[in-house]
N, C-alpha and C positions, 0 to 999 in steps of 0.2 A: 457417493463420492466423499472422501474426507479431505479437509484442507488443514495445513499446518503453516502457520507464519513464523518467521524468524528473522533475525537481523536488527531488531530493535536495540535500544540502548540510550546512553547519555552522549549528547554532542553539544558543543558550544554553538552559539549563534554564528552563522556563516559557514558552519561545517557541513559535513555530508554523512548520510547512512544509506545503506542499501537493504531493502527488505526483500524476503523471498516468501512466496507462497507455493508450497509443494502440494500437489493433488494426488490422490491415490488412483485416479483415472484421467482420462483425456479431459482437457479443459476447453470449454467453448468460450463465450464471453465471461469475462472476470472483471469485478469491480474491486476497488480499494476504498475503504471507508475509515473514518477516525472519530473517536469520541473523546472530547476533552472533559475534565471533571466538571460536573454540573451542567454539561451541555448535552444536546441531542447529538446522535451519530449523524455524521455528514459525509456526503460523497466526496471523493478526493480525484479518483481517476479510473478509467476502465480501458479494456482493450478487447476487441473482438477476435473471433477465430481467424479472421483474415489479417488481423494486425492493425486495425484501425484503432487509433487512440483517441481518448477524450478526457479533458481535465477540467476541474473546477477552476474558476477564475483566480482563486486565491493562491494556486500552486502553478499555474501555467508559467512556463519558462524557467522553473526551478526543479519540478519533478518530471521524470520520465518513467513510463511503464513499458515493459518489454516482455517477450515470452520466448520460452524454449520448449517447443512441443516435445522434443525427444525426451526431456526430463520432466514433462508435466509440470512446469515451473513457470511461474510469473514473476517478474521483479518490479520493484518500485525504487528507482534511484532518486534519492532526495538530496538535492544540493541547495546551497544558500539558505540553510535552515533558520527559521526564526522561532522565538519562544512561543509564538502562537501556533506553531506546528505540533507542540507537545500534546500528546494523547495516546490512546490505545488504538493501534491500526489493525484493521480487520480486512480479510479478502473474503470475497463472496461469489458464488456461482451457483446457478439453479436454486436459489433460495437456501443455500447451504453456507454456513458461516465457519470460518476458522475460529480459534480460541483467542486470537489477538496477540499482538506484541507491543510492548510499551516503548514509546519514544518520548524522550524528555530533552528538550533543548534549553540550555541555560544562557542567560544573557551576559 
């Protein structure tokens, strides 16, 4: 399976962005991760085949992940963005990673 993320960009603090992760095949459980400059990659959110969602404490109440299995796509809706949300966002399934999409939040 191949994964392609999109939707990143520049947003102001308090703004929103929606990321997409399109897979070349059916998606089972998928996770979102991010990596800020000089920091290790960290878990952000995940969604199971059945639609069960899970979030890191730092994004709970602000981010929402969802899936459209007809399109082999998983979304990450990011609201109330903060400068500390800045980083490269990756999706991952079955130990396969996408190339990442840059999210920059200005204060």
